[in-house]
C-alpha positions as CSV (number, residue, x, y, z in Angstrom):
1,M,0.1,0.7,0.2
2,L,2.7,2.5,1.0
3,D,4.2,1.6,-2.2
4,S,1.2,2.8,-4.6
5,I,0.5,6.1,-2.0
6,L,4.5,7.7,-3.0
7,E,4.2,6.5,-6.5
8,N,3.4,9.7,-7.6
9,K,4.7,11.7,-4.4
10,V,7.4,14.4,-5.4
11,K,10.3,14.3,-2.5
12,I,10.5,17.3,-0.3
13,H,13.6,16.0,1.7
14,T,16.3,13.8,2.3
15,R,19.4,12.5,3.4
16,D,21.9,10.4,2.3
17,I,24.5,8.5,4.1
18,K,27.3,6.7,2.4
19,L,29.7,4.7,4.7
20,A,32.8,2.9,3.4
21,T,36.3,1.8,4.5
22,Y,39.5,1.4,3.1
23,P,42.8,-0.2,3.7
24,H,45.4,1.5,5.7
25,T,48.1,-0.6,6.9
26,N,48.3,-4.3,7.9
27,S,45.8,-4.1,10.7
28,R,44.4,-0.5,10.7
29,V,41.2,0.9,8.5
30,I,39.9,4.5,7.2
31,V,35.9,3.8,7.9
32,H,34.6,7.4,5.3
33,G,31.2,8.7,6.0
34,V,29.4,11.5,4.5
35,L,26.3,12.5,5.3
36,K,24.1,14.7,3.1
37,D,21.0,16.1,3.6
38,R,18.7,17.9,0.8
39,R,15.5,19.6,1.2
40,Y,13.9,20.1,-2.3
41,I,10.9,22.6,-1.3
42,K,11.3,26.5,-0.8
43,V,10.7,26.6,3.3
44,F,10.4,29.0,6.3
45,D,12.3,28.9,9.2
46,V,11.4,29.8,12.3
47,T,12.0,33.1,12.1
48,G,10.4,33.5,9.3
49,T,13.7,33.9,6.6
50,V,12.9,31.7,2.9
51,K,15.1,29.1,3.1
52,E,15.9,28.3,-1.1
53,P,15.9,24.5,-2.0
54,G,19.0,22.8,-2.0
55,I,21.5,20.9,0.0
56,I,21.2,21.8,3.7
57,H,24.3,19.6,5.6
58,H,27.2,18.3,4.0
59,I,29.5,16.2,6.1
60,D,32.7,14.4,5.4
61,V,34.5,12.0,8.4
62,K,37.7,10.0,8.7
63,L,38.2,7.7,11.1
64,I,41.3,5.2,11.4
65,I,40.6,2.1,13.3
66,K,43.3,0.1,15.4
67,P,43.3,-2.8,16.4
68,D,43.5,-4.9,20.0
69,P,40.7,-3.4,21.4
70,L,39.6,-2.0,18.6
71,T,39.8,2.1,18.9
72,I,38.9,4.9,17.0
73,E,43.0,6.2,16.8
74,D,42.7,9.6,14.5
75,A,39.3,11.2,13.5
76,K,39.1,13.8,11.5
77,A,35.9,15.6,10.3
78,V,35.2,18.4,7.3
79,M,31.6,21.0,7.8
80,I,31.2,21.8,3.1
81,H,28.6,23.2,3.7
82,V,26.3,23.9,6.5
83,P,23.1,25.8,8.0
84,M,25.3,28.7,9.4
85,T,29.1,29.3,10.0
86,E,29.3,28.7,13.6
87,C,27.9,24.8,13.3
88,R,31.9,24.6,12.0
89,T,32.7,25.8,16.1
90,T,31.2,22.1,16.9
91,L,34.0,20.8,14.9
92,D,36.3,20.7,17.9
93,T,34.5,17.4,19.2
94,M,36.2,15.4,17.1
95,E,39.2,15.2,19.2
96,K,37.5,14.1,21.9
97,L,36.9,11.2,19.7
98,K,40.8,9.7,19.6
99,G,41.5,6.6,21.9
100,L,37.3,5.4,22.4
101,E,37.2,2.6,22.0
102,I,34.4,0.2,19.5
103,K,32.1,-1.9,22.1
104,S,28.5,-2.4,23.0
105,G,27.1,1.1,24.6
106,F,29.2,2.7,21.6
107,S,26.4,5.2,20.7
108,K,25.9,6.4,24.3
109,N,29.5,7.4,24.4
110,I,29.1,9.4,21.3
111,R,26.5,11.3,22.6
112,D,27.7,11.9,25.5
113,I,30.6,13.6,24.1
114,M,29.2,15.2,21.3
115,G,25.1,14.9,21.7
116,G,22.6,18.2,22.6
117,K,24.0,21.3,23.4
118,K,27.5,20.2,22.8
119,G,28.3,19.6,19.1
120,C,26.1,19.0,16.3
121,T,23.2,16.5,16.1
122,H,24.5,15.5,12.5
123,L,27.4,14.9,13.0
124,C,27.0,13.3,16.0
125,Q,24.3,10.9,13.8
126,L,27.0,10.3,10.7
127,I,29.5,9.0,13.2
128,I,27.1,6.4,15.4
129,V,26.1,5.4,11.9
130,M,29.7,4.3,11.3
131,G,30.0,1.7,13.5
132,Q,28.6,-0.5,12.3
133,E,30.6,0.4,9.8
134,I,33.7,0.6,11.9
135,V,33.1,-3.5,12.9
136,H,32.2,-4.3,9.3
137,G,34.5,-3.2,7.3
138,W,37.9,-3.7,10.3
139,L,35.8,-7.8,10.7
140,T,36.2,-7.8,6.4
141,H,39.8,-5.7,6.6
142,K,40.6,-8.9,8.7
143,R,39.4,-11.8,7.0
144,K,40.9,-11.5,4.1
145,D,43.1,-14.1,4.4
146,K,41.1,-17.2,6.0
147,I,41.3,-17.4,9.3
148,P,41.6,-20.8,11.5
149,V,38.4,-22.0,13.0
150,P,38.3,-20.8,17.1
151,K,39.3,-24.1,19.4
152,D,36.3,-22.9,21.8
153,L,33.5,-20.2,21.7
154,E,35.8,-18.4,24.2
155,S,39.0,-18.0,22.6
156,F,36.7,-16.5,19.6
157,D,37.5,-13.3,19.2
158,D,35.1,-11.7,17.4
159,K,32.4,-12.7,19.7
160,K,32.2,-9.5,21.6
161,F,30.9,-8.1,18.8
162,L,28.9,-10.9,16.9
163,I,27.0,-12.5,19.5
164,D,23.6,-11.0,20.7
165,S,24.1,-8.4,18.1
166,C,21.0,-9.9,16.2
167,R,18.3,-12.4,16.7
168,L,21.3,-14.7,14.1
169,W,23.6,-13.9,16.4
170,S,21.7,-14.7,19.9
171,R,23.3,-16.9,21.4
172,D,20.8,-19.7,20.3
173,G,20.4,-18.8,16.5
174,A,21.4,-19.8,13.6
175,K,24.9,-18.3,13.5
176,M,26.4,-19.1,16.6
177,K,24.8,-22.9,16.0
178,Q,27.0,-22.8,12.6
179,L,30.0,-22.0,14.5
180,E,29.5,-24.8,17.4
181,K,29.3,-27.3,14.2
182,A,32.1,-26.1,12.9
183,V,34.5,-25.5,16.2
184,K,33.6,-29.3,16.8
185,K,34.4,-30.7,13.8
186,S,37.5,-28.5,14.1
187,N,38.8,-30.0,17.4
188,L,37.7,-33.9,15.5
189,V,39.8,-32.8,12.6
190,N,42.8,-31.0,14.8
191,P,42.6,-32.3,18.6
């Protein structure tokens, strides 16, 4: 039903977020995030000022991520387009990301550092969304070469990112069952 409703509608606003991970060194990656908000119609802001269609926010963030533990080593952001030049004063919050570990509670930690009146809600939201790309990009980089099956679930290094991260990775989910079978099979072959 919603598809047919939207069929002949014209957009009024979009937010595009693009995320990518690049190799940096053997163990480090660079995670790149871009947020673009675009308005498609003329609006009036709260002061009554006319705002024409166009780009509202264009923010570019790059993070160097190191392993053991997975941590933001360096952080840089550029606000290419913002509604007010004063928005760029919030870039000082990027320095506070250096040394932040990527673990459970990442989104809350980012909000504590740069959320609300401490910073820019758009920059904050982009970095929160980048959390998933950090994990998936780094795991992809790490697994470019075949790795051995863990000898047991306790020695499974990636459990802190994966176990209970979704229904399939829940403790009794399909991926955990596959991993348990692989561990048992590996132990039979390599006692």
